[in-house]
C-alpha positions as CSV (number, residue, x, y, z in Angstrom):
1,M,-6.4,100.0,23.5
2,E,-5.1,103.0,25.4
3,Q,-8.1,105.0,26.2
4,N,-8.0,108.8,25.4
5,N,-9.2,110.8,28.5
6,T,-10.8,113.6,26.9
7,L,-12.3,112.2,23.6
8,V,-15.8,111.0,23.5
9,S,-16.5,107.5,21.2
10,I,-20.0,108.2,19.1
11,I,-21.4,104.9,18.7
12,T,-23.7,104.6,15.6
13,P,-25.2,101.2,13.8
14,S,-26.2,101.7,10.3
15,Y,-28.5,99.6,8.1
16,N,-30.2,101.0,4.9
17,C,-30.1,104.7,6.2
18,A,-28.2,106.3,3.4
19,A,-31.4,109.0,3.2
20,Y,-30.7,110.2,6.7
21,I,-27.1,109.4,7.9
22,G,-25.7,112.6,6.2
23,K,-27.4,114.6,8.5
24,T,-26.9,112.5,11.4
25,I,-23.0,113.2,10.7
26,E,-23.3,116.6,10.2
27,S,-24.8,117.2,13.5
28,V,-22.2,115.5,14.8
29,Q,-19.6,117.5,13.1
30,A,-21.6,120.8,14.1
31,Q,-20.6,120.2,18.1
32,H,-19.1,123.0,19.6
33,Y,-17.3,119.9,21.6
34,Q,-15.1,118.8,18.7
35,N,-12.9,116.0,20.5
36,W,-14.7,112.9,19.0
37,E,-14.6,109.8,17.1
38,M,-17.3,108.5,14.7
39,L,-17.6,105.0,14.8
40,I,-20.5,103.8,12.4
41,T,-20.4,99.7,12.0
42,D,-23.0,98.9,9.0
43,D,-25.0,96.1,9.2
44,G,-25.0,95.2,6.0
45,S,-26.9,98.0,4.3
46,T,-28.3,97.1,0.8
47,D,-28.7,100.6,-0.5
48,N,-25.9,103.1,-0.5
49,T,-25.2,103.4,3.0
50,Q,-22.0,102.4,3.1
51,E,-20.5,104.8,0.4
52,V,-22.2,107.9,1.7
53,V,-20.6,107.1,4.8
54,S,-17.4,106.4,3.5
55,E,-17.2,109.9,1.2
56,Y,-17.6,111.7,5.0
57,A,-15.1,109.3,6.1
58,R,-12.6,110.4,3.8
59,K,-13.1,114.1,4.3
60,D,-12.8,113.9,8.1
61,G,-10.6,111.4,9.8
62,R,-12.4,111.3,12.7
63,I,-15.5,109.4,11.2
64,K,-14.5,105.6,10.8
65,L,-16.9,103.2,8.8
66,L,-16.4,99.6,9.9
67,V,-19.3,96.7,8.6
68,L,-20.4,93.5,10.0
69,P,-19.1,90.1,8.4
70,Q,-23.2,89.5,8.5
71,R,-26.2,90.8,9.8
72,G,-26.5,91.0,13.3
73,G,-28.9,93.9,14.4
74,A,-28.2,97.2,16.1
75,G,-26.9,95.4,19.4
76,A,-24.2,93.8,17.4
77,A,-23.6,96.7,15.1
78,R,-22.9,98.8,18.4
79,N,-21.0,96.1,20.4
80,N,-18.8,96.0,17.2
81,S,-18.2,100.0,17.5
82,I,-17.5,99.9,21.2
83,K,-15.3,97.6,20.8
84,E,-12.7,100.1,18.5
85,A,-13.8,102.8,21.0
86,R,-10.6,104.9,22.3
87,G,-12.6,107.2,24.1
88,R,-13.4,107.7,27.6
89,Y,-16.6,108.8,27.1
90,I,-19.1,106.2,24.8
91,A,-22.6,108.2,23.3
92,F,-24.8,106.8,21.2
93,C,-26.2,107.9,17.6
94,D,-28.5,106.0,15.7
95,A,-28.0,107.0,11.7
96,D,-31.5,108.5,11.5
97,D,-31.2,111.4,14.7
98,S,-29.6,114.0,14.9
99,W,-28.0,116.4,17.9
100,L,-28.0,119.9,18.8
101,P,-24.9,122.0,18.4
102,E,-24.2,121.7,22.4
103,K,-25.0,118.3,23.0
104,L,-21.7,117.0,23.7
105,E,-20.6,120.2,25.8
106,K,-23.5,120.2,28.2
107,E,-23.7,116.5,28.8
108,I,-19.9,116.4,29.3
109,A,-20.3,119.5,31.9
110,L,-23.1,117.6,33.4
111,M,-21.2,114.3,34.0
112,Q,-18.6,116.0,35.5
113,Q,-20.3,118.5,37.7
114,K,-22.8,115.4,39.2
115,E,-19.7,113.0,39.1
116,A,-21.9,110.4,37.3
117,A,-21.2,107.7,35.6
118,L,-24.6,108.1,32.8
119,V,-26.3,111.2,31.5
120,Y,-28.7,111.6,29.2
121,G,-31.4,114.2,28.0
122,A,-34.7,115.5,26.7
123,Y,-35.0,115.6,23.1
124,Y,-37.4,116.5,20.3
125,E,-39.8,114.0,18.7
126,C,-40.0,114.6,14.9
127,T,-41.0,114.1,11.3
128,K,-39.4,112.3,9.0
129,D,-38.2,115.5,7.5
130,L,-37.4,116.5,11.2
131,K,-39.8,119.1,11.6
132,R,-40.2,119.1,15.5
133,I,-43.4,118.0,16.6
134,R,-43.3,117.4,20.6
135,K,-40.4,117.3,23.3
136,V,-39.7,114.7,25.6
137,M,-39.0,115.4,28.8
138,V,-37.1,113.7,31.1
139,P,-36.3,113.5,34.9
140,E,-33.3,115.4,36.7
141,V,-32.3,112.3,38.5
142,L,-33.2,108.6,37.8
143,T,-33.0,106.2,40.1
144,F,-32.4,102.0,39.5
145,K,-35.7,101.6,40.7
146,S,-37.6,104.1,38.4
147,E,-35.2,102.7,35.2
148,K,-36.5,99.0,35.9
149,H,-40.5,100.5,35.8
150,V,-40.1,101.9,32.7
151,N,-36.8,103.4,30.2
152,Q,-36.5,107.2,30.7
153,V,-33.2,107.2,28.8
154,G,-33.7,108.1,25.3
155,T,-30.6,106.1,23.3
156,L,-29.8,109.4,21.2
157,T,-29.3,111.0,24.0
158,A,-26.9,108.6,26.4
159,M,-23.4,109.1,27.1
160,Y,-21.6,106.8,29.9
161,D,-18.4,107.2,31.3
162,A,-16.1,104.0,30.9
163,G,-13.2,105.9,33.0
164,K,-15.3,105.3,35.7
165,I,-17.4,101.8,34.8
166,G,-15.2,100.1,31.8
167,K,-16.4,99.7,28.4
168,Q,-20.3,98.1,28.7
169,Y,-21.6,96.2,26.1
170,M,-25.5,95.7,24.9
171,T,-27.0,92.1,25.1
172,L,-27.7,90.7,21.9
173,L,-31.7,91.1,22.5
174,Q,-34.1,91.5,19.4
175,K,-34.7,94.9,20.4
176,R,-35.0,97.1,23.2
177,Q,-31.0,96.0,24.3
178,D,-30.4,99.6,25.0
179,W,-32.6,99.7,28.1
180,A,-31.1,96.3,29.0
181,L,-27.4,98.6,28.9
182,W,-28.7,101.3,31.2
183,L,-30.0,98.7,33.5
184,Q,-27.0,97.5,33.5
185,I,-25.0,100.1,34.3
186,M,-27.4,101.3,36.9
187,S,-27.1,98.2,39.2
188,T,-23.4,99.7,39.4
189,C,-23.7,103.2,39.6
190,K,-27.6,103.4,40.8
191,L,-27.8,107.1,39.8
192,A,-28.5,109.0,36.6
193,Y,-28.8,112.3,35.2
194,G,-30.7,114.0,33.3
195,L,-29.9,117.2,31.0
196,Q,-33.3,119.5,30.8
197,E,-32.9,121.4,27.4
198,P,-33.6,119.0,24.5
199,C,-30.2,118.2,23.0
200,A,-31.3,116.0,20.1
201,E,-34.1,115.1,17.4
202,Y,-35.8,111.4,17.4
203,R,-36.7,110.8,13.6
204,L,-39.9,109.2,13.6
205,R,-40.5,107.0,11.0
206,P,-44.0,105.2,9.9
207,N,-42.8,101.8,9.5
208,S,-40.2,102.0,12.7
209,N,-40.6,98.6,15.1
210,S,-40.3,101.0,18.2
211,R,-43.9,102.9,16.8
212,N,-45.5,99.7,17.4
213,K,-46.7,99.3,21.1
214,M,-48.1,96.0,21.1
215,A,-45.1,94.5,19.9
216,M,-42.7,96.0,21.9
217,I,-44.8,94.2,24.6
218,S,-42.5,91.3,24.1
219,F,-39.7,93.0,23.7
220,H,-39.9,94.8,27.2
221,A,-40.7,91.7,29.0
222,A,-37.3,90.1,27.5
223,V,-35.2,92.9,29.0
224,Y,-36.9,91.7,32.3
225,E,-36.2,87.8,31.8
226,E,-32.3,89.0,30.4
227,V,-31.7,91.4,33.0
228,F,-33.7,90.0,36.1
229,H,-33.9,86.8,35.0
230,Y,-37.6,86.5,35.8
231,P,-39.7,83.8,34.4
232,H,-41.5,84.5,31.0
233,W,-44.8,84.6,33.5
234,V,-43.3,87.0,35.8
235,A,-41.8,88.9,33.0
236,L,-44.9,89.4,31.3
237,L,-47.4,90.7,34.5
238,Y,-44.6,93.2,35.1
239,T,-44.8,94.6,31.9
240,L,-49.1,94.6,31.9
241,F,-48.9,96.3,35.6
242,V,-45.8,98.2,35.8
243,N,-44.1,99.2,33.3
244,I,-47.4,100.1,30.7
245,P,-48.3,102.1,33.3
246,A,-45.3,103.8,34.1
247,Y,-44.7,104.2,30.5
248,L,-48.7,106.2,30.3
249,L,-47.4,108.2,33.0
250,K,-44.2,109.1,31.2
251,R,-46.3,110.4,28.3
252,I,-47.7,112.8,30.1
253,R,-44.5,114.7,30.6
254,V,-44.2,115.1,26.1
255,K,-45.3,118.4,25.2
256,R,-46.7,118.6,21.6
257,L,-45.3,121.9,19.5
């Protein structure tokens, strides 16, 4: 598929997000940078998510609904959208999050200024009704080593340049396949750059798996096994004695509003 050199391909997995995905789509439509396509791959929703997306797609030809033939998880859904992407820039926005209007414009400018392959940004943590409760700050420059210690890249803010590094796909880990992708990219480009002003809103949902920190220990260990080929016991030790302390230090930068 021929690549469009200024087009941003927005990668969105969806599963039972009918209550939220309209706001997500509208935040993309409100971008100051308008040369984009939004590729929404539905992972077998049992609510009316597909109907909601289809209605937006009917009115805006830049929005495309894709459907997996069977449940595959967020990684498989994202990969399906990446496969169909035509843009040089690959950006990510999950179906229950939203972007601020300057997000794409400012991140593309940062990417071009730094000649970067990967950029990301600060963002707000919000209630399920998108009431902002915290601001998550990010480092201006991220190294491969620091990203190995703890994930600093919020998926809803991430964008990579496929023109520089080609299309990069996620592993099919159950969770944290996004972190594995940033590590994969940074193993080549070494540095990533962070937009300091918030550019997105992350919705904290009560039953979200990402909020179960004890369960995430095993998911993080799985990343070390997958990306670095550590034995399971080494991956667990690295998670306990490097990843968790680094995570606690990271949360110090979170500012309550």
